[in-house]
N, C-alpha and C positions, 0 to 999 in steps of 0.2 A: 901539212895537215890534209887529210882526205876531205874533199868537198862532199857535202851530204845534201840530200833533198828530203824535205818533210812536206808531205801533202796533207793539208788539214781538210777534213770533210765533216759537215754537220750530219748527224744521224738522229732518227726518231727514237730508236730503241737500241741502246748501246750493246746489250747482251746479244740481240739478234745479229747486229753488225759484226761483233767479235766472232761469233760462230761462223758467219759467212766468210769473213776474211781468213779465218783459220782453215776452212775447207778449201780455200784457194791456195794454201801453202804459206800464208803469212804467219809469223810467230809473234805472239803478244809479249811485249817488253813490260814485265810487272813493275819494274823500277819507275816507269813513267806512266803508270795507269792508275786510275782511281774510279770512283763512282760517276764521274762526269766525262772521263776521257780514257782512251786506250791507245797506246802507241803500238802499231802493228808493223813489225820489221819485214821488209821484202828482201833486203840484203844488208850488208854492213853499212851501206851508204844511202839507202832509200827506205823511208818509213812513211806509213799512212797514220795520221793522228785522227782517230775517230772521236768526235766530240758531240755531246748532246747539243741540241739547238741553243739552249741557254748558255752553255759554256762557249760555244762558237760565237754567239752574238756579242759576247764580251770582248772580242778581238776585232770587231769591225763596226764602223759607224753606219754601214749600209744594211738594208734588210737581208736576211738570210734567204737565198734563192731556193725554190722548190725544184729539185733536179728532175722531177717528173714533168715539169712545165717548160723548162728551158735548159739547154745544155750549157753548163758553166765551164766544163773542162772535159777533155778526153784523155784518159791516162793509159798510155801504152806500156805494156809489161812484156819484156822480152822473154821468150821461151827457147829452149834448145832444140825443139823439133816440132813438126806439125802435130805429132801425137800429143805432145804436151799442151799445145794450143787447144786441141780438141778435148783433152782431159780437163782443162781449166774451165772451158765452156760447159761441159757436162756437170762439173762440180758446182758451178754457179746455178744451174737449173735445179739441181738437187738440194741446194742450201738456202733457198729463200730468195734467190735472185732470178734473172732471166738470161737465157742464151739467145744469141743471134737476133738482137734487136734491130739489126739491119743485115743485109746479105753478107755472107763471108766474102772476103777479098782474097782471091788466089791469082797472083801475078807470076807464078812459077818460082821466082826467086824470093817471093815474100808471100806469107799466108797470115791473114788477120781475121779474127772473129770479134764481134762486139757483144759484150755482156753488160748486165746491169746489176748493181748491188741492191739490197732491199729498199734503199732510199731513192733509187733511180740514177745514181752516179754511174757514168759509163766508163768501162774498162775495156781495153783492147789487148788481149793476149796475142802476141805476134812472134812469128819466126821469120828470120831472114837468112838466106844463103849468101853470106858475105863474099864467098869466092865467085859466085855467079855475078854478083854486082861488080866486082873488080874486073872480071873477064869482059863484061859488057862495056866498060869504060874505055 
């Protein structure tokens, strides 16, 4: 069986968050979505589960963190080119999020930009030249 990853994120406005993630290229899985949550597929094995704060709180005994006040996670998303990294950052800025919440990282073999969703969760679209990494080893 394929191993899968489900990242659960609390969101203030589910509709706004769905539109944001769709603008980045995620696809909503209607089968696992309702008025309190939406599963957004990044690939066949990776999904982001957007949950209202009330729904999210039902899964944890701890307080729900405010992603604008503290960084709870950095989610790196692989892209096939530098241009795709730039396109995702531009889509974030146009869709209610923010691009370049820190300086872009350009190490030659790796290029990463940091973006925020409308709730402040940080995502990192990243491209890596695996052949350059192998050659350097």
